[in-house]
C-alpha positions as semicolon CSV with decimal commas, in nm:
position;residue;x (nm);y (nm);z (nm)
1;M;-2,531;21,202;1,607
2;G;-2,528;21,034;1,267
3;N;-2,889;20,921;1,267
4;E;-3,057;21,215;1,435
5;S;-3,178;21,369;1,112
6;T;-3,312;21,033;0,997
7;K;-3,552;21,009;1,289
8;Q;-3,669;21,364;1,248
9;G;-3,747;21,287;0,887
10;T;-3,968;20,992;0,973
11;S;-4,190;21,185;1,212
12;G;-4,376;21,365;0,933
13;P;-4,600;21,219;0,661
14;S;-4,421;20,979;0,431
15;P;-4,501;20,921;0,062
16;R;-4,630;20,571;0,137
17;S;-4,892;20,708;0,382
18;V;-5,096;20,869;0,105
19;P;-5,236;20,552;-0,053
20;L;-5,289;20,403;0,294
21;Q;-5,527;20,685;0,379
22;N;-5,736;20,600;0,074
23;M;-5,795;20,254;0,218
24;N;-5,949;20,369;0,547
25;S;-6,298;20,253;0,451
26;V;-6,171;19,904;0,369
27;E;-5,984;19,896;0,697
28;A;-6,301;19,990;0,887
29;I;-6,499;19,713;0,716
30;S;-6,225;19,457;0,777
31;E;-6,263;19,510;1,153
32;E;-6,618;19,377;1,130
33;V;-6,515;19,041;0,985
34;V;-6,260;18,942;1,249
35;C;-6,280;18,616;1,443
36;S;-6,278;18,697;1,816
37;I;-6,062;18,391;1,888
38;C;-5,768;18,441;1,651
39;L;-5,824;18,816;1,591
40;E;-5,782;18,761;1,217
41;M;-6,033;18,788;0,937
42;Y;-6,251;18,480;0,912
43;D;-6,104;18,173;0,747
44;D;-6,384;17,932;0,646
45;P;-6,634;18,108;0,877
46;V;-6,918;17,914;1,038
47;T;-7,224;18,025;1,233
48;I;-7,304;17,842;1,558
49;D;-7,642;17,808;1,732
50;C;-7,633;18,146;1,907
51;G;-7,571;18,332;1,579
52;H;-7,205;18,423;1,632
53;N;-6,944;18,358;1,365
54;F;-6,597;18,208;1,403
55;C;-6,333;18,041;1,190
56;Q;-6,424;17,673;1,177
57;V;-6,076;17,571;1,292
58;C;-6,078;17,828;1,576
59;I;-6,413;17,731;1,730
60;S;-6,338;17,360;1,693
61;A;-6,001;17,403;1,865
62;H;-6,155;17,622;2,136
63;W;-6,418;17,362;2,221
64;A;-6,162;17,082;2,210
65;A;-5,934;17,269;2,452
66;N;-6,222;17,348;2,688
67;S;-6,408;17,018;2,677
68;K;-6,472;17,023;3,053
69;T;-6,682;17,340;3,028
70;G;-6,890;17,211;2,735
71;S;-6,948;17,372;2,398
72;T;-7,026;17,728;2,504
73;C;-6,991;18,030;2,277
74;P;-6,670;18,226;2,360
75;E;-6,863;18,552;2,322
76;C;-7,209;18,508;2,478
77;R;-7,137;18,185;2,679
78;R;-7,454;18,022;2,546
79;T;-7,441;17,643;2,515
80;C;-7,431;17,539;2,148
81;S;-7,424;17,212;1,958
82;R;-7,083;17,108;1,830
83;N;-7,252;16,931;1,541
84;H;-7,446;17,235;1,426
85;M;-7,192;17,465;1,259
86;I;-7,339;17,621;0,945
87;P;-7,093;17,748;0,678
88;A;-7,130;18,127;0,648
89;L;-7,092;18,145;0,270
90;R;-7,191;18,510;0,228
91;M;-6,948;18,611;0,501
92;K;-6,675;18,413;0,328
93;N;-6,739;18,602;0,001
94;V;-6,720;18,936;0,182
95;V;-6,390;18,839;0,347
96;T;-6,246;18,740;0,008
97;K;-6,329;19,082;-0,136
98;I;-6,179;19,262;0,163
99;R;-5,862;19,057;0,140
100;D;-5,825;19,150;-0,227
101;A;-5,856;19,519;-0,136
102;L;-5,605;19,488;0,147
103;Q;-5,362;19,313;-0,086
104;K;-5,353;19,630;-0,292
105;R;-5,286;19,822;0,027
106;R;-4,991;19,601;0,110
107;E;-4,843;19,667;-0,232
108;Y;-4,849;20,036;-0,145
109;S;-4,699;19,968;0,197
110;E;-4,356;19,869;0,066
111;A;-4,120;20,132;0,204
112;A;-4,008;20,356;-0,080
113;G;-3,729;20,536;0,110
114;P;-3,403;20,412;0,260
115;P;-3,396;20,191;0,573
116;A;-3,459;20,404;0,881
117;P;-3,621;20,404;1,225
118;C;-3,999;20,446;1,209
119;Q;-4,184;20,586;1,509
120;I;-4,486;20,375;1,599
121;I;-4,549;20,524;1,946
122;G;-4,479;20,884;2,044
123;L;-4,536;21,117;2,338
124;D;-4,705;21,457;2,324
125;K;-4,608;21,758;2,537
126;D;-4,807;21,616;2,829
127;S;-4,629;21,278;2,801
128;K;-4,943;21,110;2,667
129;L;-4,908;20,829;2,415
130;I;-4,967;20,891;2,045
131;V;-5,010;20,582;1,827
132;H;-4,882;20,608;1,468
133;E;-5,097;20,329;1,327
134;E;-5,009;20,385;0,964
135;E;-4,638;20,367;1,040
136;L;-4,694;20,043;1,229
137;R;-4,886;19,899;0,934
138;S;-4,630;20,023;0,684
139;C;-4,371;19,807;0,862
140;L;-4,568;19,489;0,929
141;E;-4,787;19,485;0,617
142;Q;-4,508;19,501;0,364
143;K;-4,577;19,260;0,083
144;S;-4,257;19,064;0,141
145;V;-4,334;18,977;0,505
146;W;-4,703;19,027;0,594
147;N;-4,779;18,654;0,590
148;R;-4,448;18,534;0,735
149;A;-4,353;18,428;1,086
150;V;-4,203;18,718;1,280
151;C;-3,941;18,787;1,550
152;F;-3,911;19,108;1,751
153;I;-3,588;19,199;1,930
154;S;-3,675;19,465;2,187
155;V;-3,475;19,642;2,460
156;I;-3,605;19,800;2,781
157;G;-3,424;19,946;3,081
158;E;-3,296;20,264;3,236
159;Q;-3,234;20,572;3,026
160;R;-2,894;20,638;2,873
161;K;-2,757;20,291;2,935
162;G;-2,671;20,209;2,576
163;K;-2,992;20,047;2,445
164;S;-2,984;20,219;2,105
165;F;-2,607;20,167;2,085
166;L;-2,660;19,793;2,128
167;L;-2,943;19,775;1,872
168;N;-2,727;19,948;1,612
169;Y;-2,464;19,673;1,634
170;I;-2,739;19,411;1,613
171;L;-2,854;19,605;1,306
172;R;-2,509;19,573;1,152
173;C;-2,509;19,198;1,214
174;L;-2,856;19,152;1,059
175;N;-2,747;19,354;0,757
176;N;-2,471;19,096;0,707
177;L;-2,650;18,767;0,769
178;G;-2,441;18,484;0,633
179;V;-2,108;18,662;0,690
180;T;-1,884;18,426;0,888
181;D;-1,593;18,657;0,979
182;D;-1,583;18,977;1,188
183;S;-1,636;19,213;0,894
184;W;-2,005;19,259;0,988
185;M;-1,893;19,488;1,273
186;G;-1,778;19,749;1,023
187;R;-1,456;19,943;0,974
188;D;-1,257;20,051;1,276
189;D;-1,331;20,419;1,215
190;E;-1,690;20,378;1,088
191;P;-1,937;20,597;1,287
192;L;-2,230;20,413;1,443
193;E;-2,558;20,490;1,266
194;G;-2,913;20,359;1,276
195;F;-3,124;20,425;1,582
196;D;-3,055;20,764;1,737
197;W;-2,791;20,745;2,010
198;R;-2,528;20,962;2,176
199;P;-2,333;20,947;2,501
200;G;-2,450;21,156;2,794
201;V;-2,742;21,177;3,033
202;N;-3,017;21,311;2,809
203;S;-3,262;21,062;2,660
204;T;-3,301;21,078;2,282
205;T;-3,546;20,801;2,199
206;K;-3,889;20,956;2,261
207;G;-4,137;20,671;2,246
208;V;-4,111;20,340;2,058
209;W;-3,931;20,309;1,726
210;M;-3,916;20,018;1,483
211;W;-3,667;19,968;1,200
212;N;-3,882;20,002;0,889
213;K;-3,701;19,733;0,689
214;P;-3,744;19,375;0,812
215;F;-3,458;19,128;0,789
216;L;-3,535;18,793;0,630
217;A;-3,364;18,490;0,779
218;E;-3,416;18,123;0,700
219;R;-3,528;17,859;0,946
220;D;-3,617;17,503;0,848
221;G;-3,649;17,611;0,485
222;Q;-3,892;17,895;0,569
223;K;-3,824;18,269;0,564
224;I;-3,894;18,459;0,887
225;A;-3,907;18,837;0,937
226;I;-3,696;19,003;1,209
227;F;-3,774;19,353;1,338
228;L;-3,577;19,567;1,583
229;V;-3,765;19,775;1,842
230;D;-3,612;20,062;2,042
231;T;-3,792;20,194;2,350
232;E;-3,783;20,501;2,572
233;G;-3,626;20,425;2,911
234;S;-3,894;20,244;3,109
235;L;-3,749;20,383;3,432
236;D;-3,705;20,740;3,309
237;I;-3,791;20,948;3,616
238;E;-3,832;21,261;3,406
239;Q;-4,124;21,111;3,216
240;D;-4,475;21,062;3,343
241;K;-4,465;20,724;3,514
242;E;-4,790;20,611;3,353
243;A;-4,651;20,683;3,007
244;S;-4,326;20,500;3,088
245;V;-4,517;20,192;3,205
246;K;-4,730;20,195;2,891
247;L;-4,419;20,211;2,675
248;S;-4,265;19,917;2,859
249;A;-4,586;19,714;2,828
250;F;-4,598;19,786;2,456
251;S;-4,241;19,659;2,416
252;M;-4,330;19,344;2,607
253;L;-4,627;19,288;2,380
254;M;-4,405;19,328;2,075
255;S;-4,102;19,128;2,180
256;S;-4,014;18,767;2,126
257;Y;-3,659;18,831;2,250
258;L;-3,667;19,091;2,530
259;I;-3,339;19,239;2,653
260;Y;-3,351;19,396;3,000
261;N;-3,057;19,637;3,001
262;V;-2,915;19,707;3,352
263;A;-2,602;19,882;3,479
264;T;-2,313;19,722;3,672
265;M;-2,523;19,460;3,854
266;L;-2,875;19,323;3,893
267;K;-3,002;19,535;4,182
268;E;-3,302;19,496;4,412
269;T;-3,476;19,785;4,236
270;D;-3,426;19,609;3,901
271;L;-3,596;19,298;4,040
272;E;-3,882;19,504;4,185
273;Y;-3,948;19,661;3,847
274;L;-3,912;19,323;3,679
275;E;-4,178;19,180;3,911
276;M;-4,419;19,453;3,804
277;F;-4,325;19,416;3,437
278;V;-4,386;19,041;3,451
279;H;-4,730;19,108;3,600
280;V;-4,803;19,338;3,306
281;A;-4,679;19,078;3,060
282;E;-4,907;18,815;3,210
283;G;-5,208;19,048;3,193
284;V;-5,131;19,153;2,837
285;G;-5,065;18,794;2,734
286;K;-5,394;18,669;2,875
287;A;-5,596;18,956;2,729
288;F;-5,447;18,919;2,380
289;S;-5,374;18,543;2,373
290;L;-5,000;18,602;2,370
291;Q;-4,729;18,407;2,548
292;P;-4,594;18,647;2,811
293;I;-4,219;18,711;2,768
294;Q;-4,099;18,430;2,545
295;H;-3,734;18,491;2,629
296;L;-3,579;18,740;2,873
297;E;-3,212;18,833;2,852
298;F;-3,044;19,024;3,135
299;L;-2,765;19,231;2,983
300;V;-2,548;19,361;3,268
301;R;-2,344;19,653;3,134
302;D;-2,020;19,786;3,287
303;H;-1,988;19,478;3,506
304;F;-1,671;19,491;3,717
305;Y;-1,676;19,228;3,996
306;P;-1,586;18,956;3,974
307;P;-1,393;19,041;3,656
308;E;-1,552;18,765;3,452
309;F;-1,764;18,833;3,144
310;G;-1,964;18,667;2,871
311;S;-2,238;18,407;2,857
312;A;-2,096;18,140;3,091
313;A;-2,013;18,398;3,357
314;G;-2,358;18,548;3,310
315;Q;-2,531;18,215;3,371
316;E;-2,334;18,165;3,693
317;Y;-2,425;18,516;3,799
318;L;-2,793;18,442;3,726
319;K;-2,779;18,124;3,935
320;G;-2,665;18,334;4,229
321;V;-2,955;18,572;4,183
322;I;-3,204;18,282;4,164
323;K;-3,058;18,130;4,481
324;K;-3,107;18,457;4,671
325;L;-3,466;18,489;4,547
326;E;-3,545;18,132;4,652
327;A;-3,415;18,203;5,001
328;S;-3,607;18,530;5,038
329;S;-3,940;18,400;4,895
330;R;-3,992;18,741;4,729
331;H;-4,056;18,832;4,365
332;K;-4,226;18,500;4,291
333;R;-4,319;18,591;3,933
334;S;-3,964;18,698;3,854
335;L;-3,824;18,385;4,013
336;E;-4,039;18,159;3,797
337;L;-3,935;18,349;3,485
338;L;-3,565;18,339;3,575
339;Q;-3,584;17,965;3,633
340;S;-3,753;17,886;3,301
341;R;-3,708;18,145;3,025
342;A;-3,417;18,373;3,113
343;S;-3,046;18,407;3,042
344;C;-2,776;18,655;3,136
345;Y;-2,472;18,811;2,971
346;L;-2,204;19,025;3,137
347;L;-2,036;19,307;2,942
348;P;-1,730;19,497;3,068
349;F;-1,687;19,874;3,069
350;P;-1,661;19,993;2,703
351;G;-1,387;20,247;2,756
352;K;-1,365;20,619;2,822
353;K;-1,399;20,730;2,461
354;I;-1,731;20,553;2,417
355;A;-1,864;20,653;2,760
356;V;-1,802;21,029;2,738
357;G;-1,801;21,102;2,365
358;G;-1,708;20,970;2,025
359;H;-1,904;20,820;1,738
360;G;-1,945;20,461;1,857
361;S;-1,677;20,328;1,626
362;L;-1,478;20,013;1,694
363;S;-1,153;20,210;1,732
364;E;-1,299;20,391;2,034
365;M;-1,375;20,070;2,227
366;D;-1,157;19,885;2,474
367;E;-1,045;19,559;2,317
368;D;-1,212;19,327;2,569
369;F;-1,543;19,511;2,534
370;R;-1,522;19,483;2,157
371;D;-1,466;19,107;2,173
372;F;-1,751;19,039;2,416
373;L;-1,985;19,271;2,224
374;K;-1,915;19,077;1,904
375;K;-1,993;18,744;2,071
376;Y;-2,306;18,878;2,238
377;V;-2,458;19,027;1,923
378;H;-2,387;18,709;1,731
379;D;-2,556;18,502;2,006
380;V;-2,865;18,726;2,006
381;V;-2,913;18,702;1,629
382;T;-2,855;18,324;1,630
383;S;-3,097;18,268;1,918
384;T;-3,363;18,488;1,762
385;V;-3,355;18,304;1,432
386;G;-3,335;17,963;1,595
387;K;-3,592;17,970;1,875
388;C;-3,759;18,305;1,931
389;I;-4,033;18,327;1,671
390;K;-4,336;18,510;1,809
391;T;-4,612;18,273;1,922
392;D;-4,953;18,299;2,086
393;S;-5,051;18,157;2,425
394;N;-5,114;17,815;2,266
395;G;-4,773;17,806;2,102
396;A;-4,905;17,876;1,750
397;I;-4,671;18,080;1,529
398;L;-4,783;18,439;1,467
399;T;-4,740;18,620;1,137
400;C;-4,687;18,992;1,082
401;R;-5,051;19,017;0,971
402;R;-5,181;18,862;1,293
403;M;-4,957;19,084;1,507
404;V;-5,105;19,398;1,351
405;G;-5,449;19,312;1,489
406;K;-5,319;19,236;1,838
407;I;-5,096;19,544;1,855
408;K;-5,370;19,770;1,723
409;K;-5,617;19,650;1,985
410;F;-5,369;19,710;2,265
411;A;-5,266;20,046;2,122
412;E;-5,627;20,165;2,095
413;I;-5,684;20,099;2,464
414;M;-5,363;20,277;2,559
415;K;-5,444;20,569;2,331
416;T;-5,802;20,636;2,438
417;T;-5,784;20,568;2,812
418;E;-5,598;20,735;3,096
419;Y;-5,584;20,494;3,388
420;G;-5,411;20,707;3,648
421;F;-5,195;20,414;3,761
422;S;-4,853;20,461;3,910
423;S;-4,712;20,111;3,860
424;P;-4,722;19,826;3,609
425;L;-4,925;19,627;3,865
426;E;-5,203;19,886;3,854
427;M;-5,182;19,894;3,477
428;A;-5,234;19,519;3,446
429;I;-5,549;19,540;3,658
430;A;-5,675;19,847;3,472
431;L;-5,617;19,683;3,135
432;K;-5,809;19,370;3,232
433;N;-6,098;19,574;3,375
434;K;-6,116;19,793;3,064
435;M;-6,147;19,491;2,836
436;A;-6,404;19,331;3,068
437;L;-6,628;19,640;3,046
438;E;-6,602;19,642;2,667
439;N;-6,682;19,272;2,641
440;F;-6,989;19,289;2,866
441;R;-7,132;19,586;2,676
442;K;-7,078;19,392;2,352
443;E;-7,263;19,099;2,505
444;F;-7,562;19,322;2,576
445;H;-7,558;19,454;2,220
446;K;-7,565;19,097;2,095
447;A;-7,858;19,021;2,325
448;L;-8,045;19,316;2,171
449;Q;-7,961;19,191;1,822
450;Q;-8,098;18,850;1,912
451;E;-8,424;19,002;2,040
452;E;-8,452;19,202;1,719
453;K;-8,410;18,881;1,523
454;N;-8,674;18,710;1,737
455;S;-8,929;18,981;1,653
456;D;-8,866;19,027;1,284
457;N;-9,238;19,016;1,188
458;F;-9,554;19,150;1,345
459;V;-9,682;18,809;1,461
460;K;-9,361;18,742;1,659
461;T;-9,358;19,097;1,793
462;L;-9,710;19,075;1,936
463;K;-9,615;18,772;2,145
464;T;-9,403;18,995;2,373
465;T;-9,543;19,325;2,501
466;P;-9,313;19,624;2,557
467;K;-9,352;19,577;2,931
468;E;-9,250;19,211;2,907
469;M;-8,959;19,295;2,676
470;K;-8,828;19,558;2,916
471;A;-8,851;19,317;3,211
472;K;-8,670;19,048;3,012
473;L;-8,386;19,280;2,916
474;E;-8,358;19,416;3,270
475;R;-8,302;19,059;3,391
476;C;-8,033;19,022;3,127
477;V;-7,868;19,346;3,247
478;E;-7,875;19,227;3,607
479;E;-7,704;18,901;3,512
480;L;-7,439;19,082;3,305
481;L;-7,359;19,329;3,584
482;T;-7,329;19,046;3,837
483;S;-7,091;18,856;3,609
484;C;-6,891;19,173;3,543
485;K;-6,858;19,245;3,915
486;N;-6,714;18,899;3,971
487;E;-6,462;18,948;3,690
488;L;-6,336;19,294;3,786
489;E;-6,019;19,326;3,994
490;G;-5,872;19,591;4,221
491;E;-6,008;19,809;4,499
492;E;-6,379;19,788;4,574
493;E;-6,430;20,161;4,514
494;K;-6,277;20,137;4,168
495;K;-6,484;19,830;4,086
496;Q;-6,803;20,017;4,179
497;E;-6,701;20,306;3,954
498;H;-6,651;20,066;3,664
499;L;-6,988;19,899;3,730
500;M;-7,168;20,235;3,743
501;L;-7,006;20,335;3,415
502;L;-7,109;20,009;3,248
503;A;-7,461;20,031;3,395
504;G;-7,498;20,384;3,257
505;H;-7,399;20,279;2,905
506;I;-7,622;19,971;2,913
507;Q;-7,919;20,169;3,052
508;E;-7,890;20,414;2,764
509;D;-7,883;20,124;2,517
510;L;-8,180;19,965;2,695
511;E;-8,394;20,279;2,683
512;N;-8,321;20,335;2,316
513;Y;-8,414;19,978;2,229
514;T;-8,733;19,959;2,440
515;S;-8,854;20,293;2,301
516;G;-8,814;20,164;1,947
517;Y;-8,969;19,831;2,037
518;A;-9,281;20,000;2,181
519;K;-9,335;20,177;1,850
520;K;-9,278;19,855;1,658
521;F;-9,529;19,675;1,882
522;K;-9,801;19,932;1,810
523;T;-9,732;19,916;1,438
524;S;-9,756;19,537;1,456
525;A;-10,093;19,562;1,633
526;I;-10,226;19,775;1,347
527;K;-10,099;19,526;1,091
528;A;-10,262;19,240;1,282
529;G;-10,601;19,417;1,288
530;V;-10,588;19,500;0,919
531;A;-10,468;19,154;0,818
532;A;-10,734;18,974;1,021
533;G;-11,006;19,211;0,901
534;A;-10,905;19,163;0,541
535;A;-10,910;18,786;0,583
536;G;-11,257;18,807;0,739
537;I;-11,381;19,005;0,442
538;G;-11,237;18,744;0,211
539;L;-11,432;18,468;0,386
540;A;-11,754;18,669;0,384
541;G;-11,757;18,808;0,034
542;G;-11,429;18,746;-0,145
543;M;-11,337;19,114;-0,116
544;V;-10,960;19,063;-0,108
545;G;-10,912;19,396;-0,277
546;A;-11,067;19,568;0,026
547;G;-10,804;19,402;0,247
548;V;-10,524;19,529;0,025
549;A;-10,675;19,875;0,030
550;G;-10,699;19,859;0,408
551;A;-10,332;19,764;0,436
552;V;-10,233;20,049;0,207
553;L;-10,447;20,289;0,410
554;A;-10,279;20,174;0,733
555;T;-9,933;20,228;0,588
556;E;-10,018;20,570;0,452
557;A;-10,170;20,678;0,783
558;L;-9,859;20,575;0,972
559;V;-9,632;20,764;0,731
560;I;-9,843;21,080;0,724
561;L;-9,942;21,111;1,090
562;G;-9,649;20,933;1,255
563;S;-9,807;20,942;1,603
564;N;-10,086;20,805;1,818
565;L;-10,331;20,978;1,585
566;A;-10,232;20,731;1,313
567;T;-10,293;20,440;1,548
568;V;-10,630;20,581;1,652
569;A;-10,740;20,663;1,298
570;V;-10,656;20,324;1,152
571;G;-10,779;20,136;1,456
572;A;-11,110;20,318;1,456
573;L;-11,151;20,267;1,083
574;A;-11,065;19,899;1,098
575;G;-11,269;19,838;1,413
576;T;-11,585;20,042;1,378
577;G;-11,605;20,089;1,001
578;T;-11,631;19,860;0,703
579;F;-11,431;19,569;0,848
580;A;-11,656;19,534;1,152
581;L;-11,975;19,563;0,944
582;V;-11,867;19,328;0,667
583;G;-11,594;19,104;0,798
584;G;-11,745;18,948;1,108
585;G;-11,563;18,667;1,287
586;V;-11,216;18,694;1,425
587;G;-11,112;18,974;1,190
588;A;-11,396;19,194;1,308
589;K;-11,319;19,112;1,669
590;L;-10,954;19,211;1,633
591;G;-11,033;19,525;1,440
592;S;-11,319;19,619;1,670
593;T;-11,124;19,556;1,989
594;F;-10,835;19,761;1,869
595;G;-11,053;20,040;1,732
596;K;-11,269;20,076;2,043
597;K;-10,968;20,074;2,271
598;E;-10,811;20,352;2,075
599;E;-11,131;20,555;2,052
600;E;-11,161;20,541;2,430
601;N;-10,805;20,674;2,462
602;L;-10,819;20,927;2,180
603;Q;-10,701;21,210;2,403
604;M;-10,398;21,023;2,540
605;T;-10,063;21,127;2,395
606;T;-9,816;20,932;2,608
607;E;-9,682;20,619;2,441
608;G;-9,637;20,295;2,627
609;T;-9,907;20,346;2,895
610;E;-10,066;20,048;3,068
611;T;-10,403;20,122;2,900
612;E;-10,250;20,089;2,557
613;E;-10,058;19,784;2,660
614;E;-10,371;19,606;2,785
615;G;-10,526;19,657;2,442
616;F;-10,213;19,516;2,280
617;V;-10,228;19,212;2,509
618;D;-10,586;19,145;2,396
619;L;-10,470;19,157;2,036
620;A;-10,168;18,938;2,108
621;Q;-10,393;18,670;2,252
622;D;-10,601;18,661;1,935
623;V;-10,330;18,707;1,678
624;E;-10,235;18,340;1,659
625;Q;-10,580;18,275;1,511
626;V;-10,496;18,498;1,217
627;T;-10,294;18,221;1,059
628;F;-10,613;18,010;1,026
629;L;-10,796;18,273;0,822
630;K;-10,644;18,156;0,493
631;I;-10,866;18,161;0,184
632;P;-10,906;17,801;0,056
633;S;-10,747;17,751;-0,286
634;D;-11,074;17,622;-0,441
635;K;-11,255;17,943;-0,342
636;K;-11,000;18,198;-0,452
637;N;-11,181;18,278;-0,778
638;K;-11,538;18,252;-0,656
């Protein structure tokens, strides 16, 4: 109909996407300076005892809210001191520069074309989800709204039950905020335009669409941004069920005012699907710190018995549904939602002209339908502005900027993973398990980073042999896998598959790290021998220059030979050559021990053998004495 060409036009590249592509590198960097609590870039970042960074307000609030569990790090669970938060000044400077760059991006993001639907989620020929991230950002990062509170009005339900039709009248009302008479509904003969719609049985909305122009309304003296979201029928039997569930979950994540569109009456099948959808909403809300389903509205279309319509009749109808659920003790999640955060509205049949054809104009509607539609749309817009601002799980108001990070994270998981689930219940479990696997692998990476920090010079490195380091990390892996197993949900077979996948990734990371650490340990042993030998020479004859030369020789040998031959050559030179003859003392002992060990194993080519490691242990035991071989200040020039 009237808007079909508009949607087709938005599916291709838009002029505003060109400058966004030039900012990809800034976007990639910005992901590295995000607080894992609020999912925003750091605001006054601090570093806690374990080395992780958070916004000062976020970590303080987290510890205050979880006082019973102590002051543990939200990422690695290590106990930290609440009084030892160090301002991360360099991180703060980096964040400031990134924000300046992103501000330029937002200036480009202002939609240059006319208001139109913008596809943020699509489906390919195999019904797999395609995320249009730039289109999503072009809506939510517009300069006029990116830092404002936001409301999302979203509709889910069966296909071809008038979801887009309804949103287009809400669109008309939002375009005329402040108008007090009925003129916002348009002229009697005005065709309905906006989101793509047409009567019939064929679905037209393929995926999730957002109106690219936000509507600014005022609440308590502050401007808030309102976006409309149109969704593919969540119960569309022609679509792949997994894709349909993903689309519904995405709408739930987006919405602050969710309209569940049903036909004629609230049926048992509607409640069964609602139960599964609520389970998804709870899983999504917990994973992304979002309040699950802030407000649910049942819109019963074509209601006929009893012949009573509107809000008051809808509330009475909802009370009857709640009473039946209480008696049956089924659908417990739905029952709790209906009792606390739900409402209902009954709409009559719209008339033959609207149902079988026409352009959606007012003149084609039955009069009673027109009157109840007008009241309903007005109530939705008023409720949205008054009490349905998007909030997180703690009740904090979310801005468009914060929603981008949460939506992107969810969309990435949906885009890159095929779960094979057949219901929203399975999806909720799969989503939680997916995030658990990612988090535990990140924890292991952070453990490796900490070990790297703990061995940042050769003296520290020699205190832990490769064999000891491997054993230490293997214990860490065992603890992580045990914790992960306890956190995973679902069937035991699936849990084992997830654990094997995580174990495989971690084992690969472990082998790469221990291989590099073994090489670093050998290099450190060489440095220890040369340093101690040079110090011994200094005590014996003041030949500091010989020590410098020896260090240079060791470095050059490592660069040129790059193998065990370098270790053997330098070790033999330092142990059996000049250092042993001249240096004496501890330096000669270290150099000699190392050199003789390597001469004995000259033919061995395998790194990390027990023979080599025994030699390294000998050196490690002596290396602490190196620090005492300082040249006294009053003898430096003698």
